[in-house]
VOBA-1610 file (N, C-alpha, C; in pm, whole numbers, padded with zeros to 5 digits, always signed):
BEGIN
Met+04032+10984+05733Met+04019+10938+05593Met+04106+10818+05574Glu+04057+10713+05518Glu+04129+10595+05499Glu+04200+10595+05354Ser+04313+10546+05352Ser+04391+10548+05231Ser+04328+10452+05132Arg+04344+10486+05007Arg+04290+10400+04891Arg+04369+10269+04890Leu+04502+10270+04927Leu+04576+10145+04938Leu+04527+10056+05038Ile+04499+10107+05158Ile+04440+10015+05259Ile+04300+09962+05218Ala+04221+10044+05156Ala+04091+10002+05105Ala+04103+09891+05007Leu+04202+09900+04911Leu+04223+09796+04811Leu+04271+09667+04876Val+04358+09677+04983Val+04412+09564+05045Val+04305+09497+05126Lys+04227+09579+05201Lys+04108+09531+05279Lys+04013+09447+05192Ala+03982+09496+05071Ala+03901+09420+04983Ala+03954+09291+04939Met+04083+09289+04919Met+04156+09154+04892Met+04143+09056+05006His+04170+09113+05133His+04167+09036+05244His+04026+08981+05273Gln+03927+09062+05257Gln+03787+09019+05269Gln+03757+08899+05173Lys+03802+08918+05060Lys+03785+08811+04951Lys+03830+08676+05005Phe+03947+08674+05083Phe+04007+08553+05130Phe+03976+08532+05277Gly+03882+08601+05336Gly+03846+08578+05474Gly+03947+08615+05577Leu+04026+08724+05540Leu+04141+08760+05633Leu+04122+08896+05701Glu+03998+08945+05693Glu+03984+09086+05742Glu+04009+09100+05893Asn+04068+09209+05935Asn+04091+09238+06072Asn+03965+09301+06136Thr+03910+09232+06234Thr+03791+09288+06292Thr+03815+09333+06443Glu+03935+09314+06488Glu+03969+09335+06623Glu+04034+09478+06651Gly+04075+09544+06545Gly+04161+09667+06578Gly+04301+09624+06586Pro+04381+09715+06637Pro+04525+09685+06653Pro+04546+09561+06742Ser+04617+09468+06686Ser+04638+09340+06750Ser+04767+09265+06696His+04816+09171+06772His+04927+09089+06729His+04880+08990+06624Leu+04965+08948+06535Leu+04932+08846+06437Leu+04968+08710+06505Pro+04894+08601+06463Pro+04938+08477+06516Pro+05084+08452+06461Ala+05162+08372+06532Ala+05296+08353+06500Ala+05318+08296+06361Glu+05230+08204+06315Glu+05243+08142+06189Glu+05216+08257+06077Glu+05113+08336+06091Glu+05098+08440+05993Glu+05209+08542+05995Lys+05259+08582+06106Lys+05378+08671+06119Lys+05500+08613+06034Ala+05521+08494+06053Ala+05628+08424+05994Ala+05612+08416+05848Phe+05486+08386+05797Phe+05459+08388+05653Phe+05481+08529+05599Arg+05432+08627+05666Arg+05445+08767+05611Arg+05593+08813+05606Ile+05673+08771+05702Ile+05813+08805+05701Ile+05877+08735+05589Ala+05851+08609+05559Ala+05909+08534+05450Ala+05863+08595+05318Ala+05740+08637+05307Ala+05689+08696+05182Ala+05755+08829+05155Leu+05766+08916+05258Leu+05846+09034+05235Leu+05989+09020+05200Gln+06050+08919+05261Gln+06187+08895+05230Gln+06204+08841+05087Glu+06109+08755+05046Glu+06113+08702+04907Glu+06105+08818+04811Glu+06019+08910+04829Glu+05999+09016+04740Glu+06125+09114+04742Leu+06177+09136+04854Leu+06297+09212+04871Leu+06412+09143+04793Asn+06421+09017+04806Asn+06531+08936+04728Asn+06501+08941+04575Glu+06372+08941+04535Glu+06342+08949+04400Glu+06380+09087+04340Tyr+06364+09190+04420Tyr+06408+09321+04379Tyr+06552+09330+04369Ala+06628+09273+04467Ala+06772+09278+04464Ala+06825+09206+04345Glu+06758+09095+04304Glu+06810+09017+04192Glu+06752+09062+04057Ala+06658+09148+04052Ala+06595+09192+03932Ala+06697+09255+03835Asp+06693+09207+03712Asp+06789+09265+03616Asp+06726+09355+03515Asp+06598+09377+03523Asp+06534+09471+03433Asp+06427+09552+03509Leu+06388+09657+03447Leu+06294+09752+03520Leu+06154+09688+03547Val+06107+09606+03460Val+05974+09542+03481Val+05984+09453+03605Lys+06090+09378+03620Lys+06100+09285+03736Lys+06117+09373+03871Gln+06192+09482+03855Gln+06209+09571+03978Gln+06077+09631+04015Tyr+06005+09682+03914Tyr+05874+09742+03943Tyr+05776+09641+04003Asp+05774+09519+03951Asp+05688+09414+04006Asp+05719+09380+04150Ala+05852+09367+04176Ala+05892+09334+04314Ala+05855+09444+04408Leu+05882+09571+04376Leu+05852+09681+04459Leu+05697+09689+04485Leu+05612+09671+04381Leu+05472+09664+04402Leu+05430+09556+04494Asp+05484+09442+04482Asp+05450+09326+04573Asp+05498+09357+04719Leu+05610+09423+04727Leu+05652+09470+04864Leu+05553+09552+04928Ile+05498+09653+04855Ile+05398+09743+04899Ile+05274+09665+04941Val+05229+09579+04856Val+05106+09496+04888Val+05125+09415+05017Phe+05240+09349+05035Phe+05262+09282+05156Phe+05283+09367+05287Ala+05349+09478+05256Ala+05377+09574+05374Ala+05234+09634+05421Val+05154+09684+05325Val+05024+09750+05356Val+04935+09638+05414Gly+04941+09515+05350Gly+04859+09411+05393Gly+04886+09369+05544Thr+05012+09372+05577Thr+05053+09345+05712Thr+05003+09447+05803Leu+05016+09576+05771Leu+04959+09685+05846Leu+04810+09662+05872Glu+04745+09622+05765Glu+04597+09611+05769Glu+04561+09493+05860Arg+04630+09385+05849Arg+04612+09263+05924Arg+04636+09296+06078His+04727+09380+06110His+04751+09418+06248His+04645+09513+06297Gly+04570+09577+06196Gly+04476+09677+06238Gly+04536+09822+06255Phe+04657+09835+06202Phe+04720+09967+06208Phe+04673+10056+06099Pro+04644+10188+06125Pro+04611+10275+06020Pro+04734+10314+05939Leu+04715+10328+05810Leu+04833+10367+05726Leu+04864+10513+05730Leu+04764+10600+05698Leu+04794+10744+05680Leu+04847+10808+05803Pro+04795+10796+05923Pro+04848+10863+06037Pro+04994+10832+06067Gly+05025+10699+06058Gly+05167+10662+06085Gly+05259+10705+05976Phe+05212+10688+05846Phe+05295+10729+05737Phe+05325+10883+05737Thr+05218+10962+05772Thr+05236+11108+05773Thr+05341+11139+05885Ala+05320+11074+06000Ala+05422+11095+06110Ala+05566+11071+06070Val+05579+10951+06011Val+05718+10917+05963Val+05773+11015+05861Met+05688+11056+05764Met+05737+11148+05661Met+05763+11287+05728Ser+05688+11323+05817Ser+05706+11449+05886Ser+05847+11456+05954Lys+05879+11341+06025Lys+06004+11335+06086Lys+06121+11328+05992Asn+06098+11263+05877Asn+06203+11246+05778Asn+06226+11368+05696Thr+06144+11465+05699Thr+06146+11590+05619Thr+06180+11712+05705Gln+06205+11695+05833Gln+06236+11808+05918Gln+06380+11847+05897
//
């Protein structure tokens, strides 16, 4: 079963011609650098946010970039997320 988050991000990627058609794969160096910078920017925005709306926005943007990066790599969200949560709740 595919996560609704991945489905929404895939739809956005398709709109911009960024869909992953290869399955799990490395990202081109330029795209990886862009995604790292975007994630860092959102993390910085969260750190500097002085109200709840800005914090909320930054956290949502972090999720979009993180899930988008998983999708671009061709990594499935739910199996990995479930495994991490299982380990963290033991």
